[in-house]
C-alpha positions as CSV (number, residue, x, y, z in Angstrom):
1,X,117.5,77.4,130.1
2,X,118.6,79.5,133.0
3,X,116.2,81.8,135.0
4,X,118.2,84.8,133.9
5,X,117.9,83.9,130.3
6,X,114.2,83.2,130.6
7,X,113.8,86.6,132.4
8,X,115.6,88.3,129.5
9,X,113.4,86.6,126.9
10,X,110.1,86.9,128.7
11,X,109.5,90.6,128.1
12,X,110.2,90.5,124.3
13,X,108.1,87.4,123.9
14,X,105.2,88.8,125.8
15,X,105.4,92.0,123.7
16,X,105.4,89.9,120.6
17,X,102.4,87.8,121.9
18,X,100.3,90.9,122.6
19,X,101.0,92.6,119.3
20,X,100.6,89.4,117.3
21,X,97.1,88.8,118.6
22,X,96.0,91.9,116.8
23,X,98.2,91.3,113.8
24,X,96.8,87.8,113.5
25,X,93.4,88.8,112.3
26,X,94.2,92.2,110.7
27,X,94.9,90.7,107.3
28,X,91.6,88.7,107.5
29,X,89.7,91.8,108.6
30,X,91.0,94.0,105.8
31,X,90.2,91.4,103.1
32,X,86.7,91.0,104.4
33,X,86.1,94.7,104.7
34,X,87.3,95.4,101.1
35,X,85.2,92.6,99.7
36,X,82.1,93.8,101.7
37,X,82.6,97.3,100.2
38,X,82.5,95.8,96.7
39,X,86.1,96.2,95.8
40,X,87.5,93.9,93.1
41,X,89.8,91.0,93.9
42,X,92.6,92.8,92.0
43,X,92.3,95.7,94.4
44,X,92.2,93.4,97.4
45,X,95.3,91.6,96.1
46,X,97.3,94.9,95.8
47,X,96.3,96.1,99.2
48,X,97.3,92.7,100.7
49,X,100.6,92.9,98.8
50,X,101.4,96.3,100.3
51,X,101.9,94.7,103.7
52,X,104.4,92.3,102.3
53,X,106.2,95.0,100.3
54,X,106.6,96.9,103.7
55,X,107.9,93.7,105.3
56,X,110.5,93.2,102.6
57,X,111.8,96.7,102.7
58,X,111.9,96.6,106.5
59,X,113.7,93.3,106.6
60,X,116.4,94.9,104.4
61,X,116.8,98.3,106.0
62,X,115.4,98.5,109.5
63,X,118.5,97.1,111.1
64,X,120.3,100.3,110.3
65,X,117.8,102.3,112.3
66,X,118.0,99.9,115.2
67,X,121.7,100.3,115.3
68,X,121.3,104.0,115.7
69,X,118.6,104.4,118.3
70,X,118.7,101.1,120.3
71,X,116.2,98.3,120.9
72,X,113.7,99.8,123.4
73,X,113.3,103.2,121.6
74,X,113.0,101.4,118.3
75,X,110.4,99.0,119.6
76,X,108.3,101.9,121.0
77,X,108.6,103.8,117.7
78,X,107.6,100.8,115.5
79,X,104.7,99.6,117.7
80,X,103.3,103.1,117.9
81,X,103.4,103.4,114.1
82,X,101.6,100.1,113.8
83,X,98.9,101.4,116.2
84,X,98.5,104.6,114.2
85,X,98.2,103.0,110.8
86,X,95.6,100.5,112.1
87,X,93.5,103.2,113.8
88,X,93.6,105.4,110.6
89,X,92.3,102.4,108.6
90,X,89.4,102.2,111.1
91,X,88.6,106.0,110.7
92,X,89.1,106.3,107.0
93,X,88.1,103.9,104.3
94,X,89.8,104.3,101.0
95,X,91.5,101.4,99.1
96,X,94.4,103.6,97.9
97,X,95.0,105.1,101.4
98,X,94.8,101.6,102.8
99,X,97.5,100.5,100.4
100,X,99.8,103.2,101.8
101,X,98.9,102.5,105.4
102,X,99.4,98.7,104.9
103,X,102.8,99.4,103.4
104,X,103.8,101.6,106.3
105,X,102.3,99.1,108.7
106,X,104.3,96.2,107.2
107,X,107.5,98.2,107.5
108,X,106.8,99.0,111.1
109,X,105.7,95.4,112.0
110,X,108.9,93.9,110.7
111,X,110.7,96.5,112.8
112,X,109.0,95.1,115.9
113,X,110.1,91.6,114.9
114,X,113.6,92.9,114.3
115,X,113.8,94.2,117.9
116,X,112.5,91.0,119.4
117,X,114.5,88.6,117.3
118,X,117.8,90.5,117.6
119,X,117.2,90.8,121.4
120,X,116.6,87.0,121.7
121,X,119.6,86.3,119.5
122,X,122.2,88.5,121.2
123,X,121.0,87.7,124.8
124,X,121.5,83.9,124.3
125,X,124.2,81.4,123.6
126,X,124.1,79.3,120.5
127,X,123.4,76.1,122.4
128,X,120.0,77.4,123.7
129,X,118.8,79.0,120.5
130,X,116.7,76.0,119.6
131,X,114.7,76.4,122.9
132,X,114.3,80.1,122.4
133,X,113.1,79.6,118.8
134,X,110.5,77.1,120.1
135,X,109.2,79.7,122.6
136,X,109.2,82.3,119.9
137,X,107.1,80.0,117.6
138,X,104.7,79.1,120.3
139,X,104.1,82.8,121.1
140,X,103.7,83.7,117.4
141,X,101.3,80.9,116.4
142,X,99.3,80.9,119.5
143,X,98.7,84.6,119.2
144,X,97.8,84.2,115.6
145,X,95.1,81.5,116.4
146,X,93.7,83.6,119.3
147,X,93.6,86.7,117.1
148,X,91.5,84.8,114.4
149,X,89.1,83.7,117.1
150,X,88.7,87.3,118.2
151,X,87.6,88.4,114.7
152,X,84.0,87.5,115.2
153,X,83.8,89.0,118.7
154,X,85.2,92.4,117.7
155,X,83.2,92.5,114.5
156,X,80.0,92.2,116.4
157,X,81.0,95.3,118.4
158,X,80.8,97.7,115.5
159,X,82.6,98.7,112.3
160,X,85.5,100.5,113.9
161,X,85.8,98.3,117.0
162,X,88.2,95.6,115.5
163,X,90.6,98.4,114.4
164,X,90.5,100.0,117.8
165,X,91.2,96.6,119.5
166,X,94.2,96.0,117.2
167,X,95.5,99.5,117.8
168,X,95.2,99.1,121.6
169,X,97.0,95.8,121.5
170,X,99.9,97.3,119.5
171,X,100.2,100.2,122.0
172,X,99.9,97.8,125.0
173,X,102.8,95.6,123.6
174,X,105.2,98.4,124.4
175,X,104.8,97.9,128.2
176,X,106.8,94.7,128.6
177,X,109.7,96.2,126.6
178,X,109.5,99.4,128.6
179,X,110.2,97.7,131.9
180,X,113.5,96.2,130.7
181,X,116.8,97.6,131.9
182,X,118.0,100.4,129.6
183,X,120.6,98.2,128.1
184,X,120.5,97.3,124.4
185,X,122.3,94.2,123.0
186,X,124.9,94.8,120.4
187,X,124.1,93.6,116.9
188,X,125.9,93.7,113.6
189,X,124.4,94.7,110.3
190,X,123.3,91.7,108.3
191,X,124.9,90.8,105.0
192,X,122.7,88.2,103.3
193,X,124.1,86.1,100.4
194,X,123.0,87.6,97.1
195,X,120.6,85.6,94.9
196,X,123.1,84.4,92.4
197,X,125.2,82.8,95.2
198,X,122.1,81.2,96.7
199,X,121.2,79.7,93.4
200,X,124.7,78.2,93.0
201,X,124.6,76.6,96.5
202,X,121.0,75.5,96.6
203,X,118.6,76.0,93.6
204,X,116.1,73.7,95.4
205,X,116.2,75.8,98.5
206,X,115.7,79.0,96.6
207,X,112.8,77.7,94.7
208,X,111.2,76.2,97.7
209,X,111.5,79.3,99.9
210,X,110.2,81.5,97.1
211,X,107.2,79.0,96.6
212,X,106.6,79.1,100.3
213,X,106.3,82.9,100.2
214,X,103.8,82.6,97.4
215,X,101.7,80.1,99.2
216,X,101.7,81.6,102.7
217,X,100.8,85.1,101.5
218,X,98.0,83.8,99.3
219,X,96.6,81.8,102.2
220,X,96.7,84.6,104.7
221,X,95.5,87.3,102.4
222,X,93.0,85.6,100.2
223,X,91.6,82.5,102.0
224,X,89.2,84.8,104.0
225,X,87.8,85.9,100.6
226,X,87.2,82.3,99.6
227,X,85.5,81.5,102.9
228,X,83.3,84.5,102.6
229,X,82.3,83.3,99.2
230,X,81.1,80.1,100.7
231,X,78.6,82.1,102.8
232,X,80.4,81.8,106.2
233,X,79.8,84.4,108.9
234,X,82.7,86.6,110.0
235,X,82.9,84.6,113.3
236,X,83.0,81.3,111.4
237,X,85.7,82.6,109.0
238,X,87.8,83.5,112.0
239,X,87.4,80.0,113.4
240,X,88.4,78.4,110.1
241,X,91.5,80.7,109.9
242,X,92.4,79.7,113.5
243,X,92.1,76.0,112.6
244,X,94.5,76.7,109.6
245,X,97.0,78.4,112.0
246,X,96.7,75.5,114.5
247,X,97.5,73.1,111.7
248,X,100.6,75.1,110.9
249,X,101.6,75.1,114.6
250,X,101.1,71.3,115.2
251,X,102.1,69.7,112.0
252,X,105.3,71.7,111.1
253,X,107.6,69.9,113.6
254,X,106.4,66.3,112.8
255,X,106.9,66.9,109.1
256,X,110.3,68.4,109.8
257,X,111.5,65.5,112.0
258,X,110.3,63.1,109.3
259,X,112.6,65.0,106.9
260,X,115.5,64.2,109.2
261,X,115.0,60.5,108.5
262,X,114.4,60.7,104.8
263,X,115.7,62.3,101.7
264,X,114.7,66.0,102.2
265,X,114.3,66.5,98.4
266,X,111.7,63.6,98.5
267,X,109.9,65.3,101.4
268,X,109.8,68.6,99.4
269,X,108.3,66.6,96.4
270,X,105.7,65.1,98.7
271,X,104.9,68.6,100.1
272,X,104.3,69.9,96.6
273,X,102.1,66.9,95.8
274,X,100.3,67.6,99.1
275,X,99.6,71.2,98.0
276,X,98.0,69.9,94.8
277,X,95.9,67.2,96.5
278,X,94.6,69.6,99.2
279,X,93.8,72.2,96.6
280,X,91.9,69.6,94.5
281,X,90.0,68.6,97.5
282,X,89.0,72.2,98.3
283,X,87.7,72.5,94.7
284,X,86.0,69.2,94.2
285,X,84.8,67.9,97.6
286,X,81.5,69.1,99.1
287,X,82.1,72.0,101.5
288,X,80.7,70.5,104.7
289,X,82.1,72.5,107.6
290,X,83.8,69.5,109.3
291,X,85.4,68.5,106.0
292,X,86.4,72.2,105.4
293,X,88.0,72.4,108.8
294,X,90.0,69.2,108.3
295,X,91.3,70.3,104.9
296,X,92.3,73.7,106.2
297,X,94.1,72.1,109.2
298,X,96.1,70.0,106.7
299,X,96.6,72.9,104.4
300,X,98.1,75.0,107.2
301,X,100.5,72.2,108.2
302,X,101.7,71.7,104.6
303,X,102.0,75.3,103.6
304,X,103.9,76.4,106.7
305,X,106.2,73.4,106.7
306,X,107.6,74.1,103.3
307,X,109.9,77.0,104.3
308,X,111.6,75.3,107.3
309,X,112.2,72.0,105.4
310,X,113.6,74.0,102.5
311,X,115.9,75.9,104.9
312,X,117.1,72.6,106.4
313,X,117.8,71.2,103.0
314,X,119.8,74.3,102.1
315,X,121.7,74.0,105.3
316,X,122.7,70.5,104.3
317,X,124.5,72.0,101.3
318,X,126.1,75.1,102.8
319,X,129.5,75.4,104.5
320,X,129.3,76.3,108.2
321,X,130.7,79.8,107.6
322,X,128.0,80.6,105.2
323,X,125.0,79.3,107.2
324,X,123.9,82.6,108.6
325,X,124.2,84.6,105.4
326,X,122.5,81.9,103.5
327,X,119.6,81.8,105.9
328,X,119.3,85.5,105.7
329,X,119.3,85.5,101.9
330,X,116.7,82.8,101.7
331,X,114.5,84.8,104.0
332,X,114.6,87.7,101.6
333,X,113.7,85.3,98.7
334,X,110.7,84.2,100.8
335,X,109.7,87.8,101.3
336,X,109.9,88.5,97.6
337,X,107.5,85.6,97.0
338,X,105.1,86.9,99.6
339,X,105.2,90.4,98.0
340,X,104.2,89.3,94.5
341,X,101.7,86.6,95.5
342,X,98.4,88.4,96.0
343,X,98.7,90.5,92.7
344,X,99.5,87.2,90.9
345,X,96.6,85.2,92.4
346,X,93.8,87.7,92.4
347,X,93.5,87.9,88.6
348,X,93.1,84.1,88.6
349,X,90.3,84.5,91.2
350,X,88.7,87.1,88.9
351,X,88.7,84.6,86.0
352,X,87.8,81.4,87.9
353,X,85.9,82.8,90.9
354,X,87.0,82.4,94.5
355,X,88.2,78.8,93.7
356,X,90.9,80.4,91.7
357,X,92.9,80.6,94.9
358,X,93.1,76.8,95.0
359,X,93.7,76.5,91.2
360,X,96.7,78.7,91.9
361,X,98.0,76.7,94.9
362,X,97.4,73.5,93.0
363,X,99.4,74.7,90.0
364,X,102.2,75.8,92.4
365,X,102.2,72.4,93.9
366,X,102.5,70.7,90.5
367,X,105.3,73.0,89.5
368,X,107.2,72.3,92.7
369,X,106.8,68.5,92.3
370,X,108.2,68.7,88.7
371,X,111.1,71.0,89.7
372,X,112.2,69.1,92.8
373,X,111.9,65.8,90.9
374,X,114.2,67.2,88.2
375,X,116.7,68.6,90.8
376,X,116.7,65.2,92.5
377,X,117.7,63.5,89.3
378,X,120.4,66.0,88.6
379,X,121.9,66.2,92.1
380,X,120.8,63.8,94.8
381,X,120.0,65.2,98.2
382,X,122.8,65.4,100.8
383,X,122.7,63.5,104.1
384,X,121.0,65.8,106.7
385,X,123.8,67.5,108.8
386,X,121.7,68.3,111.9
387,X,118.2,67.8,113.3
388,X,115.3,69.8,111.7
389,X,114.5,73.1,113.6
390,X,111.1,74.8,113.0
391,X,111.5,78.3,111.7
392,X,109.5,81.5,112.1
393,X,111.8,84.5,112.2
394,X,110.8,87.5,110.1
395,X,114.0,89.4,109.8
396,X,117.5,88.8,108.4
397,X,119.1,89.3,111.9
398,X,116.6,87.0,113.5
399,X,117.3,84.4,110.9
400,X,120.5,83.6,112.8
401,X,118.3,82.1,115.6
402,X,117.9,79.1,113.2
403,X,121.7,78.5,113.3
404,X,122.0,76.2,116.3
405,X,125.1,74.7,117.7
406,X,124.1,71.3,116.3
407,X,123.7,72.8,112.8
408,X,127.1,74.4,112.8
409,X,128.7,71.2,114.1
410,X,127.0,69.1,111.5
411,X,128.0,71.5,108.7
412,X,131.6,71.5,109.9
413,X,131.8,67.7,109.9
414,X,130.3,67.8,106.4
415,X,133.1,70.1,105.2
416,X,135.6,67.4,106.1
417,X,134.3,65.4,103.2
418,X,133.5,68.1,100.7
419,X,135.9,71.0,100.1
420,X,133.5,74.0,99.9
421,X,136.1,76.7,100.2
422,X,135.4,78.1,96.8
423,X,131.6,78.0,97.0
424,X,131.3,81.2,99.0
425,X,134.3,83.5,99.2
426,X,135.8,84.9,102.4
427,X,134.8,82.2,104.7
428,X,136.7,79.7,106.7
429,X,136.1,76.0,106.2
430,X,137.2,72.9,108.0
431,X,140.4,71.0,106.9
432,X,139.5,68.1,104.6
433,X,140.6,64.7,105.8
434,X,143.9,63.6,104.5
435,X,144.2,60.3,102.7
436,X,143.9,58.7,99.3
437,X,140.3,58.6,98.1
438,X,138.8,55.7,96.3
439,X,138.9,56.2,92.5
440,X,135.1,56.5,92.2
441,X,135.0,59.0,95.0
442,X,137.9,61.2,94.0
443,X,135.8,64.0,92.7
444,X,132.1,64.8,92.6
445,X,130.3,67.6,90.8
446,X,128.9,69.7,93.6
447,X,126.9,71.8,91.1
448,X,125.4,71.1,87.8
449,X,128.1,72.8,85.7
450,X,131.8,72.9,85.9
451,X,132.1,76.7,86.3
452,X,129.7,79.4,87.4
453,X,129.8,81.8,84.5
454,X,128.9,84.9,86.5
455,X,131.5,84.4,89.2
456,X,134.2,82.3,87.7
457,X,134.0,79.8,90.5
458,X,135.3,76.3,89.8
459,X,132.5,74.1,90.9
460,X,134.1,70.7,90.4
461,X,135.0,70.2,94.0
462,X,137.4,67.5,95.3
463,X,136.2,65.2,98.0
464,X,138.7,63.5,100.3
465,X,137.9,60.5,102.5
466,X,139.9,59.2,105.4
């Protein structure tokens, strides 16, 4: 990576790091404060969901605002709005007001991510995106872990102190972006693939990314409630959450690289089984702190690895020209899962107690195992087309960071063997190899049925081999 590129990426990544430190423990703080005030788990779930609703709306519409006012002004506006909503939460306690403030905060937060991710995307070449994505993930996860550790420190300073610290960090994150040259990279408005197209291309990828959204949002929003029910102090809860984030950071890449050497559908099946086993362990095993820390470390690794493995599996299916739009569409499916997760899980926690969180995660794991096993019997997994890349982008424009040069090259080579020109309309695909195929390889059913009823696409696709 050139010094010039590093200099261009340093300011956005530093701004992200500063803001994400505060954002890293804000969800935990809000959950604990609502519980301490005697609010029901259902109310806590809806307030938690408001943030993800804001994220989903921002992911779909904030790019239009960015196109109008530019990166630096947009970043200043979004970061200032994050600071204001957090400070208002510290000054004014009301669950219904917090719902609105969290929704606005989620919308503004994804605006910050949009500026950073689009800046990194448009200021780099495709061949260095993998390294930029790695730096992005290090900044995001390291800030998340540090933020969780600050939870106990700031809580001991007073009731409003944590909100003041988070607000100051959001305001401070503007400074690195403000020193950039007054030049904004050019971006194009995103056009994600609609859900019915995604389901045609990769039903496994759609289900896995949706399940990932359910699991990640439940863990971030409701795990602090479970830990508080165990009698842990605020500082200890922050430490346990930091261990969970550390597991997500350290285990995601080894799991992904393992998926490069094995059937990715099998890896997804094992991840679903892993959810179920860890959840059972959280319910049944004695809650000694060292054991709890180990289980949470593993839980973070498994939960956060599901989305990038699912995205890699989906990329093995898609034509090269549809990779970006497919990745953007799956990100929105993931956001939908995050949005509905807390309101779905909190009633279970009301019925079964705080352990209802892990009954829910365990049930999700069992469902994923059954679904992925069925899909594997219907349509075997394709050969991986490119090495696994960890994934953390939050916006549909930033999702393109995942599309590296290796991934596009692998997908193009894959097209030489499978004619995917009718899978997604209006894209260019590679010429199929010319030559008589073997009789048994003349045609494969790329999808489960011969024709997609909603679109009229003929899904029995010829395969030519040289």
